[in-house]
C-alpha positions in Angstrom: 0.0 0.0 0.0 1.5 3.3 -1.0 2.0 5.9 1.8 2.8 8.7 -0.7 4.6 10.7 1.9 7.2 13.5 1.3 10.7 12.0 1.4 12.1 14.8 3.6 9.0 15.2 5.8 10.2 16.2 9.3 13.5 17.7 8.1 13.9 21.4 8.9 16.1 23.6 6.8 17.5 27.1 7.7 17.9 29.1 4.5 20.4 32.0 4.9 21.0 32.2 1.1 20.3 34.8 -1.5 20.4 35.3 -5.3 20.1 31.8 -7.0 22.4 29.0 -6.1 21.3 28.8 -2.4 17.6 29.6 -3.0 17.5 27.0 -5.8 19.0 24.4 -3.4 16.5 25.1 -0.7 13.7 25.1 -3.3 14.7 21.6 -4.3 14.7 20.6 -0.6 11.2 22.1 -0.2 10.1 20.1 -3.3 11.1 16.9 -1.4 9.0 17.9 1.5 11.5 19.6 3.9 10.3 22.5 6.0 12.4 25.4 4.7 12.7 28.5 6.9 14.0 31.6 5.1 15.9 33.9 7.4 15.9 37.6 6.2 17.2 40.8 7.6 14.3 42.7 9.3 15.6 46.0 8.0 16.0 45.0 4.3 14.0 41.9 3.7 15.1 39.7 0.8 16.7 41.3 -2.2 14.9 38.9 -4.6 11.6 40.6 -3.9 13.1 44.0 -4.9 14.9 42.8 -8.1 13.4 43.4 -11.5 11.7 41.9 -13.5 8.6 42.5 -11.4 5.1 41.0 -11.6 2.0 42.6 -10.0 -1.6 43.4 -10.8 -0.6 45.0 -14.1 1.5 42.1 -15.3 5.3 42.1 -15.8 7.4 45.3 -15.6 10.9 46.6 -15.3 9.8 49.2 -12.7 7.8 49.0 -9.5 4.5 50.7 -10.2 2.6 49.8 -7.0 2.8 47.6 -3.8 1.8 44.5 -5.7 4.9 44.5 -7.9 7.2 41.8 -6.6 10.4 40.4 -8.2 9.5 37.3 -10.3 12.7 35.7 -9.0 11.2 35.9 -5.5 7.9 34.5 -6.6 9.5 31.5 -8.2 12.5 30.7 -6.0 10.8 31.2 -2.6 7.8 29.0 -3.2 7.0 26.5 -0.4 9.2 28.3 2.1 8.4 29.9 5.4 10.0 33.2 6.4 11.3 34.7 9.6 13.4 37.8 10.2 16.4 38.0 12.5 19.1 40.7 12.8 22.1 38.4 13.1 24.4 41.3 13.9 22.8 41.9 17.3 23.4 39.7 20.4 19.7 39.1 20.9 19.2 38.2 17.3 22.3 35.9 17.3 21.1 34.1 20.4 17.6 33.6 18.8 19.2 32.2 15.7 21.2 29.7 17.7 18.0 28.5 19.3 16.6 27.9 15.8 19.8 26.1 14.8 19.4 23.7 17.8 16.0 22.6 16.3 17.1 22.3 12.7 18.7 19.6 10.5 20.2 21.5 7.6 21.6 25.0 7.0 22.2 26.4 3.5 24.2 29.6 2.9 26.0 31.2 -0.1 27.7 34.1 1.5 31.2 35.1 0.3 34.0 33.4 2.2 34.5 35.2 5.6 31.0 36.6 6.0 29.8 33.7 8.2 32.8 34.1 10.5 32.0 37.8 10.9 28.4 37.0 11.7 29.4 34.1 13.9 27.2 31.7 12.1 30.0 29.6 10.6 30.3 25.8 10.7 32.7 25.6 13.6 30.4 27.6 15.9 27.1 26.0 14.8 28.5 22.4 14.9 29.1 23.0 18.6 25.5 24.1 19.0 24.0 21.2 17.0 26.4 18.3 16.2 23.7 16.8 14.0 23.5 19.9 11.8 24.3 19.5 8.1 25.8 22.8 7.0 26.0 23.4 3.2 28.0 26.4 1.9 27.9 27.4 -1.8 30.5 29.8 -3.0 32.2 30.7 -6.3 35.5 28.9 -5.5 34.9 26.8 -2.4 35.8 27.4 1.2 39.4 26.4 0.8 42.2 27.2 -1.7 44.2 30.3 -2.7 41.2 31.9 -4.6 38.5 31.0 -2.1 38.0 34.7 -1.1 37.3 35.9 -4.6 33.9 37.3 -5.1 31.8 35.8 -7.9 28.6 35.7 -9.9 27.3 33.0 -12.2 29.0 34.6 -15.2 32.4 35.0 -13.6 32.3 31.3 -12.6 31.4 30.3 -16.1 34.4 32.3 -17.3 36.8 30.9 -14.6 35.7 27.3 -15.0 36.4 27.3 -18.7 32.8 26.9 -19.8 32.7 30.3 -21.5 35.8 29.5 -23.5 34.1 26.5 -25.2 30.6 28.0 -25.6 29.6 29.8 -28.9 30.5 29.5 -32.5 34.1 28.9 -33.7 36.0 32.2 -33.8 33.2 34.0 -31.9 33.6 35.8 -28.6 33.5 34.0 -25.3 29.9 33.2 -24.6 28.0 32.3 -21.4 25.2 29.8 -21.4 21.7 31.2 -22.0 20.7 30.8 -18.4 22.7 31.1 -15.1 23.7 27.5 -15.3 26.6 27.7 -12.8 24.1 28.6 -10.0 21.6 25.8 -10.9 24.3 23.1 -11.5 25.9 24.0 -8.1 22.5 23.8 -6.5 22.0 20.3 -7.9 25.4 19.2 -6.5 24.5 20.8 -3.2 21.3 18.8 -3.1 23.3 15.6 -3.7 25.8 16.5 -1.0 23.1 17.3 1.5 21.2 14.1 0.9 24.4 12.1 1.2 25.2 13.8 4.5 21.7 13.0 5.7 22.3 9.3 4.8 25.6 9.4 6.6 24.0 11.0 9.7 21.6 8.0 9.9 24.6 5.7 10.7 26.8 8.1 12.7 24.3 10.5 14.3 26.6 13.4 13.2 26.2 16.2 10.7 28.9 17.6 8.6 30.1 20.5 6.4 29.2 20.3 2.7 31.5 22.5 0.7 30.2 23.4 -2.8 32.3 25.4 -5.3 30.5 26.7 -8.4 33.8 26.5 -10.3 34.3 22.9 -9.2 30.9 21.8 -10.3 31.1 23.4 -13.7 34.7 22.1 -14.3 33.7 18.6 -13.4 30.8 18.8 -15.9 33.0 20.4 -18.6 36.0 18.2 -18.3 34.4 15.0 -19.4 35.3 16.2 -22.9 39.0 15.9 -23.8 39.4 19.6 -24.3 43.0 19.4 -23.1 43.7 17.5 -26.4 41.8 19.9 -28.7 44.8 22.0 -29.6 47.0 19.0 -30.5 44.2 17.7 -32.7 43.7 21.1 -34.4 40.2 21.5 -33.0 38.7 24.8 -32.1 37.7 25.0 -28.4 34.3 26.5 -29.5 32.4 23.8 -31.3 29.0 25.6 -31.5 26.3 22.9 -31.5 28.6 20.1 -32.6 29.9 17.3 -30.5 33.5 16.3 -31.4 32.9 12.6 -30.9 29.9 12.2 -33.2 29.0 13.2 -36.7 26.5 14.4 -37.8 25.6 16.1 -34.6 24.4 19.6 -35.0 21.5 22.0 -35.6 20.4 22.3 -39.2 18.3 25.0 -41.0 14.9 23.9 -42.3 12.5 25.9 -44.5 10.9 27.5 -41.4 13.2 27.0 -38.4 15.9 24.7 -37.0 16.2 21.0 -36.3 18.7 19.0 -34.3 20.0 15.7 -35.9 22.3 13.3 -34.0 24.0 10.1 -35.1 25.9 8.4 -32.3 26.7 5.2 -34.2 27.6 4.1 -37.7 24.5 2.0 -37.8 22.4 5.2 -37.2 24.4 6.9 -40.0 23.3 4.1 -42.4 19.6 4.8 -41.5 20.2 8.5 -42.1 21.8 7.8 -45.5 18.7 5.8 -46.5 16.5 8.6 -45.3 18.2 11.3 -47.3 18.5 9.0 -50.3 22.3 8.7 -50.1 22.7 4.9 -49.5 25.9 5.1 -51.4 27.5 7.0 -48.5 26.6 4.3 -46.0 29.0 1.9 -47.8 31.7 4.3 -49.0 35.0 3.5 -47.2 35.4 7.0 -45.7 31.8 8.3 -45.2 30.7 5.1 -43.6 33.2 5.6 -40.7 32.5 7.8 -37.6 36.2 8.8 -37.3 36.3 10.1 -40.9 33.1 12.0 -40.5 34.2 13.6 -37.3 37.4 14.7 -39.0 35.4 16.0 -41.9 32.5 17.5 -40.1 32.0 20.4 -42.5 31.4 18.1 -45.4 28.9 16.1 -43.4 27.1 19.2 -42.2 26.8 20.6 -45.7 25.3 17.3 -46.8 22.7 17.2 -44.1 21.9 21.0 -44.4 21.2 20.6 -48.1 18.6 17.9 -47.2 16.9 19.7 -44.3 16.6 22.9 -46.3 14.0 21.2 -48.5 11.6 20.5 -45.7 9.7 22.3 -42.9 10.9 21.3 -39.4 7.7 19.3 -38.8 8.0 17.4 -42.1 11.7 16.6 -41.6 11.1 15.5 -38.0 8.4 13.1 -39.1 10.6 11.6 -41.8 13.5 11.2 -39.4 11.6 9.7 -36.5 9.9 7.2 -38.8 13.4 5.9 -39.5 14.2 5.9 -35.7 16.8 8.7 -36.1 17.4 10.9 -33.1 16.1 14.4 -33.9 14.2 17.2 -32.4 13.0 20.7 -33.1 14.6 23.7 -31.4 11.8 24.8 -29.0 11.3 28.3 -27.6 9.4 29.2 -24.5 6.1 29.3 -26.3 6.6 25.8 -27.6 7.5 24.6 -24.2 4.5 26.1 -22.4 2.2 24.4 -25.0 4.1 21.1 -24.9 1.7 18.4 -23.7 4.6 16.3 -22.5 5.8 18.9 -20.0 2.2 19.4 -18.8 1.7 15.6 -18.3 5.0 15.5 -16.3 3.6 18.4 -14.1 6.6 20.5 -15.0 4.6 23.7 -15.7 3.2 25.1 -12.5 1.1 28.1 -11.7 2.7 31.0 -9.8 1.0 32.4 -6.7 1.4 35.9 -5.5 1.1 36.5 -1.7 -1.4 39.3 -2.3 -3.0 38.5 -5.7 -3.2 34.7 -5.5 -2.8 32.6 -8.6 -1.3 34.6 -11.5 -2.0 34.5 -15.2 0.7 35.3 -17.7 3.5 33.7 -15.7 4.5 30.1 -14.9 7.2 28.3 -13.0 9.0 25.0 -13.3 7.6 22.0 -11.4 9.8 19.6 -9.3 12.0 17.7 -11.7 12.5 14.4 -9.7 9.7 11.9 -9.8 9.3 8.9 -7.4 7.1 5.9 -7.5 6.1 6.1 -3.8 6.6 9.6 -2.6 5.0 13.0 -3.1 7.0 15.9 -4.5 6.2 19.4 -5.5 5.8 23.0 -4.3 2.9 24.1 -2.1 2.2 27.7 -1.2 3.4 31.0 -2.5 6.6 32.9 -1.7 5.9 34.7 1.6 6.9 38.2 2.6 9.8 38.5 5.1 8.8 37.7 8.6 5.4 36.1 7.8 6.1 33.1 10.1 7.8 34.9 13.0 5.1 34.2 15.5 4.8 30.5 14.5 8.5 29.7 14.5 9.7 31.9 17.4 6.5 31.3 19.4 5.5 27.7 18.8 8.8 26.2 17.8 11.3 28.2 19.9 8.8 28.8 22.8 9.0 32.6 23.2 6.2 34.3 24.9 4.2 37.1 23.3 5.9 39.7 25.5 9.3 38.4 24.3 8.2 38.6 20.7 7.0 42.2 21.2 10.3 43.2 22.7 12.2 41.7 19.8 9.9 43.5 17.3 10.2 46.8 19.2 14.0 46.6 19.0 13.9 45.6 15.3 15.6 42.3 16.2 12.9 40.5 14.2 
C-alpha cells in the first residue's frame, strides 16, 4: 500500500541564502517535503523581492508601479518556504538564531567566504551548538584554496571554469550559457551532497560541512570532454552545437526554423543515409566511418543541411523519427508552455502571488525528480519577510508574546 509521503518530511532547513544558487538548493529541498525557513534581515528583507523583472496586478514590468509589484525571482525561488526575520548582527538576534539552529537539521548559505565568520554563524560555531546539523556552503570557488576569497557571480564562474571558452560558434567571442547554469548546477550538486550527508547521519548521528564550489561543479561537468587535447588535434575550443565525438551532430536550418539531428553510431548513419536518399555513402569507405566523419564535419554538415533545407521542421522531423533517427525541433518558451509532455509531467506550475493569489501570464517549473512512492512538488506562494515569525519563534522556539513584542520593538525580528 502506497503511503505517498514526502521523502524529507520532518526535516527542517534554515535558509540563509540569496540570489540563485542557495535559494534553488532550498527550493529543491522544499520540493522533497522539507520545512524550509528563510531567514531575512528585518531591515532590508530579501533582495529577490526587490529585483526586476517584477510581476503585479498590471503584469510584468521593469519598474515597480505599486505595492503588488514583486520580483519574479522571489515569486519562483521562494515557493513552499516559510519566512522569519532576524538581525544576526545583534546579540539578541544571534542568540535567537542559535535556538533555531538547535532545532534544525540543515543550513544552507551562499555568503562570500569570511562573512559567516564575521556574523558568527560559521560551521565551527554551529557544529558545537548542534552536532547533527548539516551545513552546506555554496561559494564561487569553495571554502578552501588560494582563490577562495574571490567574489563571484554566475557569469564569472562560467568564465573561470572554462565553460565560457568552449561556448559559442568557432571564432566567436567567449559566450555564457543562455541561463545562469553555474548557479543551478551548483544547487543540484548541493542537493546531492546534503542528501548524502543525511544518509551518513543515519549511521553516525553526526552532521557535517558540505563545501560546494560553483567552479568545481562546472569544471567537473565540462572536463568529461577531452578539451586538453583539442589544440593537439587542431580543434577549435568552440564547437558551436557540434559534439566532437559524433558526426553528424548539429543544428540544421529547415524551411521554417531549425532542427537537431544526432548520429551516435555508424548504424544510425546508415539509417540517415537511407532517409536522405544517399545509400551510397553508407557503404563508402570514408563516409561510412565515424572517425572520418568527425574529422570532416564540415562536409557532413553541408550534406545534411542541403537535405533539411528542402523541408519544414515538422516534415523533416516526421521523416527522421519514422526511421528511428534521433532528432528534435529547437523549441522556444512558447513551444515549451504548450508542450503536452511537460504538462503531463507536471513541469509547468502556476505561480502564486502573496497578495493577488494565482497569477495569469506567468508560470514556474515543477519539481524535476519523480518517485514511485513519494509525493514531491511545491505548495504555497513565496511569503513576505517575517510572515512566520510568531509561528517559528513562538510555537517552535517557545518565546512568549511579551518576548516577541520586545524583539519587534527593538527591530531584532
